[in-house]
FIDOZA-233366 format. One record per residue (C-alpha): residue number from 1; residue in three letters; x, y, z. Coordinates in nm, 2 decimals, always signed. Layout:
REM residues N
PT   num   residu     east    north       up
PT   NUM      ALA        X        Y        Z
...
***
This chain:
REM residues 119
PT   num   residu     east    north       up
PT     1      MET    +1.97    -0.14    +1.75
PT     2      LEU    +1.72    +0.13    +1.67
PT     3      LEU    +1.58    -0.08    +1.38
PT     4      MET    +1.53    -0.38    +1.62
PT     5      GLN    +1.35    -0.16    +1.87
PT     6      VAL    +1.12    -0.03    +1.60
PT     7      LEU    +1.06    -0.39    +1.46
PT     8      LEU    +0.99    -0.54    +1.80
PT     9      ARG    +0.76    -0.29    +1.95
PT    10      LYS    +0.39    -0.28    +1.87
PT    11      PRO    +0.33    +0.02    +1.65
PT    12      ARG    -0.02    +0.18    +1.63
PT    13      ILE    -0.19    +0.37    +1.35
PT    14      PHE    -0.52    +0.56    +1.39
PT    15      ILE    -0.81    +0.52    +1.16
PT    16      LEU    -1.17    +0.66    +1.16
PT    17      ASN    -1.43    +0.40    +1.24
PT    18      ASP    -1.78    +0.39    +1.09
PT    19      VAL    -1.91    +0.63    +1.35
PT    20      GLY    -1.64    +0.89    +1.27
PT    21      ARG    -1.43    +0.83    +1.59
PT    22      GLU    -1.06    +0.77    +1.59
PT    23      GLN    -0.97    +0.41    +1.66
PT    24      ALA    -0.62    +0.28    +1.74
PT    25      VAL    -0.50    -0.03    +1.55
PT    26      GLU    -0.21    -0.19    +1.72
PT    27      PHE    +0.00    -0.43    +1.51
PT    28      LYS    +0.13    -0.75    +1.66
PT    29      SER    +0.47    -0.68    +1.52
PT    30      GLY    +0.66    -0.40    +1.36
PT    31      ILE    +0.77    -0.63    +1.09
PT    32      VAL    +0.43    -0.62    +0.93
PT    33      LEU    +0.43    -0.24    +0.93
PT    34      PHE    +0.79    -0.24    +0.79
PT    35      TYR    +0.69    -0.47    +0.51
PT    36      LEU    +0.39    -0.26    +0.42
PT    37      ILE    +0.59    +0.06    +0.41
PT    38      ALA    +0.87    -0.11    +0.20
PT    39      ILE    +0.63    -0.28    -0.05
PT    40      ASN    +0.43    +0.04    -0.10
PT    41      ALA    +0.75    +0.25    -0.15
PT    42      PHE    +0.87    -0.01    -0.40
PT    43      THR    +0.54    -0.01    -0.59
PT    44      PHE    +0.54    +0.37    -0.61
PT    45      VAL    +0.90    +0.36    -0.75
PT    46      LEU    +0.80    +0.08    -0.99
PT    47      PHE    +0.51    +0.28    -1.13
PT    48      GLY    +0.74    +0.58    -1.16
PT    49      ARG    +1.00    +0.38    -1.35
PT    50      ASP    +0.73    +0.25    -1.58
PT    51      LYS    +0.61    +0.60    -1.65
PT    52      TRP    +0.97    +0.71    -1.72
PT    53      LEU    +1.02    +0.42    -1.96
PT    54      ALA    +0.70    +0.51    -2.14
PT    55      GLN    +0.81    +0.87    -2.19
PT    56      ASN    +1.15    +0.76    -2.32
PT    57      HIS    +1.00    +0.50    -2.56
PT    58      ARG    +1.17    +0.21    -2.39
PT    59      TRP    +1.06    -0.14    -2.30
PT    60      ARG    +0.80    -0.12    -2.03
PT    61      ILE    +0.72    -0.31    -1.71
PT    62      ARG    +0.44    -0.55    -1.78
PT    63      GLU    +0.10    -0.45    -1.64
PT    64      ARG    +0.07    -0.79    -1.47
PT    65      ASN    +0.39    -0.73    -1.28
PT    66      LEU    +0.26    -0.39    -1.16
PT    67      LEU    -0.06    -0.55    -1.06
PT    68      LEU    +0.12    -0.84    -0.89
PT    69      VAL    +0.33    -0.61    -0.67
PT    70      SER    +0.02    -0.41    -0.59
PT    71      LEU    -0.16    -0.74    -0.49
PT    72      LEU    +0.13    -0.84    -0.27
PT    73      GLY    +0.06    -0.54    -0.04
PT    74      GLY    +0.16    -0.24    -0.25
PT    75      ALA    -0.19    -0.13    -0.36
PT    76      VAL    -0.17    +0.20    -0.16
PT    77      GLY    +0.16    +0.29    -0.32
PT    78      GLY    +0.02    +0.20    -0.67
PT    79      LEU    -0.29    +0.41    -0.61
PT    80      ILE    -0.09    +0.71    -0.49
PT    81      SER    +0.15    +0.69    -0.78
PT    82      MET    -0.14    +0.66    -1.03
PT    83      HIS    -0.27    +1.00    -0.91
PT    84      VAL    +0.06    +1.17    -0.83
PT    85      LEU    +0.24    +1.06    -1.15
PT    86      ARG    -0.08    +1.04    -1.36
PT    87      HIS    +0.01    +0.70    -1.48
PT    88      LYS    -0.23    +0.42    -1.58
PT    89      THR    -0.53    +0.63    -1.50
PT    90      ARG    -0.72    +0.54    -1.81
PT    91      ARG    -0.67    +0.17    -1.77
PT    92      ILE    -0.99    +0.02    -1.62
PT    93      LEU    -0.81    -0.26    -1.45
PT    94      PHE    -0.60    -0.01    -1.26
PT    95      ARG    -0.87    +0.25    -1.21
PT    96      TRP    -1.10    +0.00    -1.05
PT    97      GLY    -0.86    -0.28    -0.94
PT    98      LEU    -0.63    -0.08    -0.72
PT    99      PRO    -0.90    +0.09    -0.51
PT   100      LEU    -1.05    -0.26    -0.47
PT   101      MET    -0.72    -0.40    -0.36
PT   102      VAL    -0.67    -0.12    -0.11
PT   103      PHE    -1.01    -0.19    +0.04
PT   104      VAL    -0.95    -0.57    +0.06
PT   105      GLN    -0.60    -0.53    +0.20
PT   106      GLY    -0.71    -0.28    +0.45
PT   107      PHE    -1.00    -0.50    +0.56
PT   108      ALA    -0.77    -0.80    +0.59
PT   109      LEU    -0.51    -0.61    +0.77
PT   110      PHE    -0.76    -0.47    +1.02
PT   111      HIS    -0.92    -0.80    +1.09
PT   112      SER    -0.60    -1.02    +1.09
PT   113      PHE    -0.33    -0.81    +1.25
PT   114      GLY    -0.49    -0.53    +1.44
PT   115      ASP    -0.64    -0.51    +1.78
PT   116      ALA    -0.92    -0.26    +1.76
PT   117      ALA    -0.92    -0.06    +2.08
PT   118      SER    -1.11    +0.27    +2.15
PT   119      SER    -0.88    +0.56    +2.21
***
């Protein structure tokens, strides 16, 4: 019941606009927000698992799979895990690709799903 209430209401997040003022972004549906939280948490765990596999000299998760999950919406989780876990920080594709994905996903999210309203 509580999950349905969360998914059906219109959640808001607050961001700073180009002038430095807070701006509310209201999602059309909580499902989008739930998906983004889930995919980013999954990406963080996946990067952590890959780091653990590397430290224990086991078969690793392919880089293209890590990048694919990041591309599907988990770029923020991948970027956070890169810095928190210090994993894949030397790889140019990850060092430049993940911040670019975060920017593109944020831009697309803001312009596709959000209603910008001054708060």
